[in-house]
C-alpha positions as CSV (number, residue, x, y, z in Angstrom):
1,M,-8.0,4.4,5.8
2,Q,-6.5,6.4,8.4
3,V,-5.1,5.0,11.6
4,L,-4.1,7.4,15.2
5,S,-2.1,5.1,17.8
6,V,-3.1,5.2,21.6
7,R,-1.7,4.1,24.5
8,Q,-4.0,1.9,26.3
9,P,-6.0,2.2,28.5
10,W,-7.4,5.1,26.5
11,A,-7.5,3.1,23.3
12,W,-9.6,0.5,25.0
13,A,-12.5,2.7,26.2
14,I,-12.5,4.3,22.9
15,A,-12.6,0.9,21.1
16,R,-15.2,-0.4,23.7
17,G,-17.4,3.1,23.0
18,R,-16.6,4.7,26.3
19,K,-14.3,7.4,25.4
20,A,-16.8,10.2,22.4
21,V,-12.9,12.5,22.8
22,E,-9.7,12.0,22.2
23,N,-7.1,14.9,23.0
24,R,-4.7,15.8,20.9
25,S,-1.8,18.9,21.0
26,W,-3.1,19.0,16.8
27,E,-5.8,19.3,14.8
28,T,-6.0,17.4,11.1
29,A,-8.7,17.8,7.9
30,H,-9.4,13.7,8.3
31,R,-12.8,13.3,8.7
32,G,-14.5,9.8,8.3
33,L,-13.1,6.3,9.3
34,L,-10.1,6.2,11.5
35,G,-8.3,3.1,12.6
36,I,-7.5,3.0,16.7
37,H,-4.2,1.6,17.4
38,A,-3.3,0.8,20.9
39,S,0.5,1.5,21.1
40,L,3.1,-0.5,22.5
41,R,3.3,1.9,25.5
42,V,0.7,2.0,28.1
43,D,0.0,5.1,30.1
44,A,0.2,3.1,33.4
45,D,-0.6,6.0,35.6
46,S,-3.6,6.5,34.1
47,L,-5.2,2.7,34.9
48,E,-6.1,4.2,38.7
49,D,-8.3,7.1,36.6
50,P,-11.4,7.5,38.1
51,L,-12.8,7.6,34.3
52,V,-11.2,4.6,33.4
53,R,-12.1,2.9,36.0
54,D,-15.6,3.9,35.9
55,A,-15.8,3.0,32.2
56,G,-15.2,-1.2,33.2
57,W,-11.5,-1.0,32.7
58,D,-10.5,-4.8,32.0
59,P,-7.3,-6.0,31.4
60,A,-8.3,-9.2,30.6
61,D,-10.3,-7.7,27.3
62,P,-8.7,-8.8,24.3
63,L,-8.8,-5.4,23.1
64,A,-6.5,-4.4,26.1
65,A,-3.8,-6.2,24.0
66,A,-1.2,-3.4,23.1
67,G,0.7,-3.1,19.2
68,G,-2.1,-3.4,17.3
69,I,-5.3,-1.6,15.3
70,I,-8.3,-2.5,17.8
71,A,-11.2,-0.9,16.7
72,V,-12.3,1.7,13.7
73,V,-14.1,4.6,14.7
74,R,-15.7,7.5,12.5
75,L,-13.8,10.8,12.9
76,A,-16.8,13.2,13.1
77,G,-15.3,16.7,14.1
78,I,-13.1,18.7,16.5
79,C,-13.6,20.8,18.7
80,T,-10.5,23.9,19.5
81,T,-12.4,25.8,22.0
82,G,-10.6,23.6,24.4
83,Q,-7.2,24.1,23.1
84,T,-7.7,28.0,23.2
85,G,-9.5,27.7,27.2
86,G,-12.4,28.6,26.5
87,P,-15.8,26.4,27.5
88,C,-16.9,23.6,26.0
89,D,-19.4,20.6,25.9
90,C,-17.2,18.0,25.6
91,G,-17.6,16.0,28.0
92,P,-15.8,14.6,30.9
93,W,-13.2,12.7,28.8
94,A,-12.0,16.3,27.1
95,E,-9.0,17.7,28.6
96,P,-8.3,21.8,28.8
97,G,-5.7,23.2,26.2
98,S,-6.4,19.9,24.0
99,C,-8.2,19.2,20.7
100,H,-11.1,17.4,21.0
101,W,-11.6,14.5,18.8
102,Q,-14.6,13.9,18.7
103,L,-15.5,9.9,17.6
104,S,-18.6,7.9,17.0
105,D,-19.5,4.8,16.1
106,A,-16.8,2.6,17.6
107,R,-16.4,-0.9,16.2
108,P,-14.4,-3.3,18.0
109,L,-12.5,-5.9,15.6
110,P,-13.2,-9.4,16.2
111,E,-9.2,-9.6,17.1
112,P,-6.2,-7.0,16.5
113,V,-4.4,-6.8,13.8
114,M,-0.8,-6.5,14.8
115,T,1.0,-3.7,13.7
116,L,3.9,-1.3,14.3
117,G,2.6,2.0,15.2
118,Q,3.5,5.8,14.0
119,P,3.3,9.1,15.6
120,G,0.3,10.9,13.8
121,L,-2.0,9.7,11.5
122,W,-0.8,7.3,9.6
123,T,-1.5,4.4,7.0
124,P,-1.5,0.8,7.1
125,A,0.4,-1.2,5.0
126,P,-1.3,-2.8,2.0
127,E,-1.2,-6.1,3.7
128,V,-2.3,-4.7,7.3
129,E,-5.7,-2.7,5.0
130,A,-6.9,-6.3,3.3
131,V,-6.7,-7.8,6.8
132,L,-8.9,-4.8,8.0
133,A,-11.3,-5.0,5.2
134,R,-11.7,-8.4,5.6
135,M,-12.8,-7.9,9.3
136,L,-15.5,-5.1,8.8
137,D,-16.9,-6.4,5.6
138,G,-19.3,-8.2,8.1
139,Q,-20.2,-5.5,9.9
140,N,-20.9,-3.4,7.1
141,V,-18.6,-0.6,7.3
142,P,-16.4,0.4,4.0
143,A,-12.6,-0.1,4.6
144,G,-11.6,2.7,2.2
145,R,-10.9,6.2,2.8
146,N,-13.9,8.6,4.0
């Protein structure tokens, strides 16, 4: 499984299924399962963002933790229209000038799997993958690469 590190509160919004677009400056050929890692850095300015506030941001939520994988989603596609400045239909979370990673089927983990993140897409250590596989087994989600 590939993992993407995302700053809080954006990672929380993805894990809770409230943010279906992740904005990135780059594309990937990867499609399928994608772990969402809440990075150790928090985007403090975004805590006042109306989209975050309307999504119900709750700092007491276990998925508001930093430094661990908090969810698995499906990367269904990437819209590059927004990157070139053209209009797209990716919704309010989509930022102009970015590739819009289209996320679906958010599955929050019962508890964060603590591990250090990395830039870009990355593969977790085998012991982290084993923990993820056990957590996902009860959710009928294949933990292998998709």
